[in-house]
VEXTORGU-687609 format. One line per 3 residues: number of its first residue (from 1); their letters; for each residue x, y, z of N, C-alpha, C. Coordinates in nm, 3 decimals. Example, Ala and Ser with C-alpha at 12.3 -4.5 7.8 and 13.67 -1.06 7.14 Angstrom:
1 = AS = 1.319/-0.569/0.780/1.230/-0.450/0.780/1.320/-0.330/0.780 ~ 1.285/-0.225/0.708/1.367/-0.106/0.714/1.290/0.003/0.787
This chain:
1 = MAH = -0.227/-1.927/3.506/-0.145/-2.041/3.566/-0.101/-2.151/3.447 ~ -0.014/-2.198/3.465/0.088/-2.259/3.397/0.047/-2.386/3.367 ~ -0.062/-2.476/3.483/-0.087/-2.588/3.457/-0.211/-2.604/3.393
4 = DTH = -0.275/-2.485/3.362/-0.415/-2.461/3.274/-0.420/-2.411/3.129 ~ -0.268/-2.431/3.096/-0.261/-2.388/2.926/-0.307/-2.570/2.851 ~ -0.357/-2.482/2.762/-0.422/-2.571/2.633/-0.311/-2.551/2.526
7 = IHV = -0.296/-2.646/2.474/-0.211/-2.683/2.333/-0.280/-2.735/2.235 ~ -0.297/-2.642/2.134/-0.390/-2.646/2.029/-0.295/-2.762/1.908 ~ -0.329/-2.866/1.847/-0.286/-2.948/1.792/-0.392/-2.899/1.635
10 = RSQ = -0.329/-2.847/1.508/-0.403/-2.856/1.410/-0.362/-2.991/1.335 ~ -0.508/-3.016/1.259/-0.492/-3.130/1.187/-0.464/-3.093/1.025 ~ -0.463/-3.197/0.971/-0.356/-3.156/0.846/-0.433/-3.053/0.755
13 = AEF = -0.560/-3.102/0.754/-0.640/-2.987/0.660/-0.625/-2.852/0.702 ~ -0.614/-2.830/0.848/-0.598/-2.695/0.924/-0.448/-2.641/0.851 ~ -0.347/-2.742/0.863/-0.219/-2.729/0.850/-0.169/-2.666/0.678
16 = EYT = -0.284/-2.760/0.558/-0.242/-2.724/0.464/-0.323/-2.594/0.450 ~ -0.422/-2.566/0.479/-0.513/-2.431/0.418/-0.442/-2.322/0.490 ~ -0.376/-2.351/0.623/-0.274/-2.237/0.675/-0.145/-2.192/0.551
19 = KKK = -0.115/-2.334/0.542/0.025/-2.320/0.422/-0.033/-2.257/0.303 ~ -0.143/-2.282/0.214/-0.150/-2.195/0.084/-0.245/-2.074/0.141 ~ -0.270/-2.034/0.238/-0.305/-1.890/0.231/-0.199/-1.801/0.239
22 = RAE = -0.119/-1.871/0.346/0.013/-1.778/0.366/0.109/-1.787/0.214 ~ 0.125/-1.883/0.116/0.175/-1.885/0.013/0.158/-1.782/-0.105 ~ -0.001/-1.774/-0.092/-0.120/-1.688/-0.175/-0.060/-1.534/-0.102
25 = EMR = -0.052/-1.527/0.013/-0.001/-1.400/0.071/0.132/-1.360/0.030 ~ 0.189/-1.457/0.034/0.344/-1.409/-0.021/0.331/-1.339/-0.146 ~ 0.316/-1.460/-0.268/0.310/-1.403/-0.372/0.252/-1.260/-0.409
28 = GHL = 0.133/-1.241/-0.350/0.075/-1.113/-0.346/0.182/-0.970/-0.303 ~ 0.243/-1.022/-0.191/0.387/-0.916/-0.127/0.472/-0.932/-0.247 ~ 0.510/-1.019/-0.297/0.638/-0.978/-0.385/0.622/-0.926/-0.500
31 = ATF = 0.463/-0.943/-0.536/0.396/-0.919/-0.712/0.422/-0.750/-0.642 ~ 0.344/-0.693/-0.552/0.324/-0.559/-0.514/0.464/-0.512/-0.477 ~ 0.555/-0.575/-0.407/0.715/-0.551/-0.426/0.758/-0.518/-0.563
34 = AIM = 0.765/-0.582/-0.677/0.824/-0.564/-0.789/0.725/-0.440/-0.851 ~ 0.624/-0.444/-0.820/0.527/-0.328/-0.914/0.575/-0.211/-0.854 ~ 0.626/-0.191/-0.692/0.677/-0.102/-0.666/0.805/-0.012/-0.697
37 = IFL = 0.904/-0.120/-0.727/1.050/-0.135/-0.767/1.005/-0.077/-0.892 ~ 0.907/-0.118/-0.980/0.943/-0.088/-1.139/0.871/0.046/-1.144 ~ 0.798/0.127/-1.046/0.741/0.241/-1.040/0.865/0.340/-0.996
40 = TLI = 0.960/0.300/-0.920/1.041/0.392/-0.827/1.125/0.364/-0.992 ~ 1.174/0.288/-1.065/1.276/0.282/-1.188/1.185/0.376/-1.282 ~ 1.067/0.402/-1.301/1.024/0.464/-1.379/1.076/0.617/-1.380
43 = AFT = 1.039/0.676/-1.236/1.038/0.790/-1.159/1.214/0.826/-1.180 ~ 1.303/0.690/-1.176/1.449/0.763/-1.182/1.464/0.773/-1.311 ~ 1.413/0.695/-1.409/1.495/0.694/-1.555/1.398/0.846/-1.621
46 = MVT = 1.275/0.876/-1.541/1.257/1.037/-1.632/1.352/1.144/-1.578 ~ 1.343/1.122/-1.437/1.473/1.224/-1.392/1.569/1.228/-1.458 ~ 1.653/1.089/-1.464/1.768/1.084/-1.530/1.806/1.105/-1.670
49 = AGF = 1.689/1.099/-1.761/1.667/1.151/-1.904/1.636/1.300/-1.959 ~ 1.637/1.355/-1.807/1.639/1.487/-1.841/1.499/1.579/-1.836 ~ 1.376/1.526/-1.863/1.247/1.557/-1.905/1.243/1.699/-1.825
52 = SAY = 1.158/1.756/-1.874/1.112/1.897/-1.823/1.033/1.862/-1.691 ~ 1.094/1.950/-1.589/1.018/1.956/-1.431/0.842/1.998/-1.434 ~ 0.804/2.022/-1.522/0.677/2.030/-1.537/0.588/1.904/-1.547
55 = LIV = 0.676/1.829/-1.621/0.611/1.657/-1.638/0.682/1.609/-1.544 ~ 0.780/1.595/-1.518/0.838/1.529/-1.396/0.755/1.494/-1.254 ~ 0.759/1.655/-1.181/0.640/1.666/-1.084/0.530/1.599/-1.041
58 = PII = 0.435/1.595/-1.176/0.279/1.543/-1.145/0.333/1.376/-1.112 ~ 0.390/1.338/-1.256/0.370/1.222/-1.245/0.485/1.111/-1.151 ~ 0.554/1.224/-1.075/0.657/1.122/-0.971/0.532/1.147/-0.843
61 = LLL = 0.427/1.265/-0.826/0.363/1.279/-0.724/0.229/1.170/-0.739 ~ 0.216/1.130/-0.894/0.133/1.062/-0.891/0.165/0.897/-0.854 ~ 0.283/0.872/-0.868/0.401/0.732/-0.879/0.365/0.720/-0.707
64 = AAI = 0.400/0.836/-0.654/0.421/0.796/-0.472/0.278/0.817/-0.435 ~ 0.167/0.835/-0.472/0.059/0.815/-0.428/0.020/0.654/-0.476 ~ 0.023/0.611/-0.576/0.000/0.471/-0.578/0.115/0.396/-0.527
67 = QVV = 0.206/0.393/-0.496/0.276/0.343/-0.378/0.248/0.348/-0.261 ~ 0.192/0.456/-0.217/0.134/0.468/-0.079/0.017/0.382/-0.049 ~ -0.076/0.390/-0.156/-0.206/0.304/-0.163/-0.162/0.137/-0.185
70 = LQL = -0.053/0.090/-0.241/-0.004/0.000/-0.266/0.072/-0.061/-0.092 ~ 0.138/0.002/-0.016/0.172/-0.050/0.097/0.098/-0.068/0.186 ~ -0.008/0.024/0.207/-0.122/0.023/0.288/-0.204/-0.070/0.267
73 = YYF = -0.240/-0.123/0.156/-0.324/-0.243/0.109/-0.256/-0.375/0.139 ~ -0.122/-0.369/0.113/-0.076/-0.492/0.114/0.021/-0.493/0.224 ~ 0.107/-0.405/0.261/0.206/-0.442/0.342/0.139/-0.437/0.478
76 = MHM = 0.056/-0.291/0.485/0.029/-0.296/0.626/-0.138/-0.359/0.638 ~ -0.167/-0.469/0.541/-0.257/-0.543/0.574/-0.420/-0.476/0.578 ~ -0.385/-0.359/0.520/-0.559/-0.292/0.472/-0.635/-0.385/0.407
79 = SGK = -0.591/-0.480/0.351/-0.700/-0.592/0.282/-0.762/-0.694/0.383 ~ -0.717/-0.687/0.502/-0.774/-0.817/0.542/-0.922/-0.776/0.625 ~ -0.973/-0.905/0.645/-1.151/-0.869/0.698/-1.121/-0.761/0.817
82 = GHG = -1.225/-0.721/0.829/-1.267/-0.622/0.934/-1.156/-0.479/0.961 ~ -1.111/-0.451/0.823/-1.042/-0.364/0.804/-1.061/-0.267/0.738 ~ -1.246/-0.252/0.671/-1.304/-0.195/0.564/-1.342/-0.029/0.637
85 = MVA = -1.367/-0.055/0.770/-1.402/0.098/0.826/-1.288/0.190/0.853 ~ -1.150/0.107/0.868/-1.004/0.164/0.908/-0.973/0.242/0.753 ~ -0.989/0.143/0.667/-0.970/0.210/0.549/-1.033/0.306/0.488
88 = FFM = -1.180/0.322/0.497/-1.277/0.379/0.476/-1.226/0.530/0.519 ~ -1.233/0.505/0.679/-1.175/0.639/0.719/-1.061/0.707/0.690 ~ -0.963/0.635/0.664/-0.798/0.637/0.631/-0.788/0.737/0.485
91 = FCG = -0.875/0.656/0.389/-0.859/0.716/0.263/-0.979/0.840/0.241 ~ -1.085/0.850/0.315/-1.149/0.979/0.312/-1.059/1.090/0.370 ~ -0.948/1.026/0.491/-0.896/1.176/0.570/-0.794/1.187/0.468
94 = MFV = -0.702/1.140/0.387/-0.618/1.130/0.265/-0.698/1.244/0.160 ~ -0.818/1.209/0.122/-0.883/1.278/-0.010/-0.945/1.464/0.088 ~ -0.923/1.451/0.219/-0.950/1.585/0.270/-0.832/1.657/0.269
97 = AFI = -0.734/1.580/0.303/-0.614/1.680/0.331/-0.582/1.714/0.180 ~ -0.573/1.591/0.071/-0.542/1.644/-0.053/-0.634/1.780/-0.149 ~ -0.752/1.796/-0.077/-0.851/1.864/-0.122/-0.811/1.997/-0.059
100 = TIL = -0.789/1.957/0.097/-0.728/2.115/0.164/-0.616/2.197/0.110 ~ -0.501/2.100/0.054/-0.355/2.134/0.024/-0.392/2.202/-0.103 ~ -0.493/2.116/-0.207/-0.502/2.158/-0.310/-0.561/2.309/-0.327
103 = ALV = -0.698/2.344/-0.248/-0.745/2.461/-0.205/-0.638/2.555/-0.160 ~ -0.531/2.526/-0.063/-0.465/2.662/-0.017/-0.361/2.666/-0.141 ~ -0.319/2.600/-0.208/-0.199/2.586/-0.323/-0.301/2.687/-0.420
106 = TIV = -0.418/2.655/-0.448/-0.505/2.728/-0.585/-0.493/2.875/-0.491 ~ -0.567/2.883/-0.406/-0.536/3.042/-0.336/-0.423/3.101/-0.345 ~ -0.303/3.067/-0.311/-0.188/3.143/-0.290/-0.142/3.174/-0.440
109 = WW = -0.126/3.039/-0.574/-0.100/3.092/-0.667/-0.181/3.110/-0.749 ~ -0.332/3.156/-0.740/-0.395/3.184/-0.852/-0.422/3.330/-0.894
């Protein structure tokens, strides 16, 4: 019902705490974004420099894996409280998928 609504007015201390927390979070997002742009530039530079494909492919896959972890941790807010179990199961699933693909590739090409 509309007449039962409660408006919470923040104190100055709550406002300052929230402002500080959001500023720290924004700095973390911007730093992570800059790191991911740098990793992408490394990959593009290696490709345009004409390095061997045997060198480029593993490094690009490694850089992509690092970017996936950074995106999950910072942009998908996996670093927040209460997400520990979810992050654990996600990373365990990724590890199992990686091992499965590695085993299948080894079986096929060995």
